[in-house]
C-alpha positions in Angstrom: 67.7 98.7 107.0 66.4 102.2 107.5 64.3 104.0 110.0 62.9 107.3 110.5 64.1 109.8 113.0 61.8 112.8 113.8 63.4 116.2 114.1 61.6 119.3 115.1 61.1 120.3 111.5 60.8 117.1 109.4 61.4 113.4 109.6 64.8 112.3 108.5 65.5 108.9 107.2 68.4 107.2 109.1 70.4 104.7 107.2 71.6 101.7 109.3 74.5 99.7 107.7 74.2 96.1 108.5 76.8 93.3 108.2 77.3 90.0 109.9 80.4 91.1 111.9 80.4 88.1 114.2 81.2 85.9 111.2 83.5 88.2 109.5 87.1 86.7 109.4 88.3 90.0 108.0 86.9 91.9 111.0 88.5 89.5 113.5 91.9 89.8 111.9 91.7 93.6 111.4 90.5 94.4 114.8 93.1 92.1 116.3 95.8 93.7 114.1 94.5 97.2 115.0 95.1 96.4 118.7 98.5 95.1 118.1 99.5 98.1 115.9 98.1 100.5 118.7 100.1 98.7 121.4 103.2 98.8 119.2 102.7 102.4 118.2 102.8 103.3 121.9 106.0 101.3 122.5 107.7 102.9 119.5 106.9 106.5 120.6 109.2 106.0 123.4 111.9 105.2 120.9 111.0 108.3 118.9 110.0 106.4 115.7 106.6 105.9 114.0 105.0 102.6 113.0 105.9 103.3 109.4 109.4 104.0 110.3 109.4 100.6 112.3 108.1 98.9 109.1 111.0 100.3 107.1 113.5 99.0 109.6 111.7 95.7 109.7 112.1 95.4 106.0 115.8 96.4 106.2 116.2 93.7 109.0 114.9 91.1 106.5 116.6 92.4 103.4 119.8 94.1 104.7 119.3 96.9 102.0 117.1 97.3 99.1 115.6 99.8 96.7 112.9 102.4 97.5 110.7 100.9 94.8 110.8 97.4 96.3 110.1 98.9 99.8 107.1 100.9 98.6 105.7 97.8 96.9 106.2 95.6 100.1 104.7 98.3 102.3 101.7 98.9 99.9 102.2 102.7 99.9 102.8 105.2 97.1 106.5 106.0 96.4 106.0 109.7 97.1 104.5 108.8 100.5 107.5 106.6 101.2 110.0 109.3 100.1 108.7 111.5 102.9 109.1 108.8 105.5 112.6 108.0 104.2 113.6 111.7 104.2 112.6 112.0 107.8 114.5 108.8 108.7 117.5 110.0 106.9 117.4 113.4 108.6 117.2 111.6 112.0 120.2 109.5 111.1 118.4 106.1 110.8 119.3 105.3 107.2 121.4 106.2 104.3 120.2 106.4 100.6 122.8 105.8 97.9 122.4 105.5 94.2 122.4 101.9 92.9 125.6 100.9 91.0 123.6 99.2 88.2 121.0 101.9 87.8 121.8 105.5 89.1 118.0 106.5 88.9 117.3 104.0 91.8 118.2 104.5 95.4 119.3 101.7 97.8 118.4 102.1 101.5 120.9 101.0 104.2 120.4 101.2 108.1 122.8 103.2 110.1 124.4 102.4 113.5 121.7 104.6 115.1 119.0 102.4 113.5 120.6 99.3 114.7 120.6 100.7 118.2 116.9 101.7 118.0 116.0 98.5 116.2 117.4 96.3 119.2 115.1 98.2 121.6 112.2 98.2 119.1 112.6 94.4 118.7 112.4 94.0 122.5 109.2 96.0 122.5 107.8 93.6 119.8 108.7 90.6 121.9 107.0 92.2 125.1 103.8 92.8 123.0 103.9 89.3 121.5 104.1 87.9 125.0 101.2 90.0 126.1 99.1 89.1 123.1 99.8 85.3 123.6 99.5 85.2 127.4 97.3 82.3 128.5 97.3 80.7 125.0 98.6 77.0 125.0 101.4 76.3 122.5 99.1 74.1 120.3 96.6 77.0 119.9 99.4 79.4 119.0 100.7 77.0 116.3 97.0 76.5 115.1 96.6 80.3 114.9 99.9 80.7 113.0 98.9 77.9 110.6 95.4 79.2 110.1 96.7 82.8 109.3 99.3 81.4 106.8 96.5 79.4 105.0 94.3 82.4 104.8 97.1 84.6 103.6 98.2 81.9 101.1 94.6 81.7 99.7 94.2 85.4 99.3 97.6 85.9 97.7 96.9 83.0 95.5 93.7 84.6 94.3 95.4 88.0 93.7 98.6 86.8 91.9 97.6 88.5 88.7 96.4 91.6 90.4 99.8 92.6 91.8 99.4 91.3 95.3 101.9 92.4 97.8 104.0 89.6 99.1 103.7 88.6 102.7 107.6 88.3 103.1 107.8 91.5 105.3 107.0 90.9 109.0 103.9 92.6 110.0 103.8 95.2 112.7 102.3 92.7 115.1 105.3 90.4 115.3 
């Protein structure tokens, strides 16, 4: 839809972008995820880490250790972007990067003792945000929400298998 806006000199066409947002599952999920990420970002700032750094620690929590290339793929970011994040984390004493025994060109990432200490407090922040987000929802609605999200994710990953879809095995920042 477009309309005209008159300025002092000439009429200017104004473009109005329309979409049925009230029926958009993507919008519901993304706006909710955005609110969760914003809340978590605020909590993590008190620990001196960023959301991306938390995502690295979350991945290490699941995997124990792993390669930079695996991590970049799981986070859905370019390897050079990840390299900057990891460099800062290494500088701050949160992780160690070591050459892989089987392939010296690959780096394996390991959390440090300092990362473990920060992770414990960050995990408590996540639990606090989870409680806030789910406050007032009965257990059956929470289970239904989880089931529905899993089905949506499964449908989308199934449709993108051949397109290099990122696995959902990494916890998301709204856990």
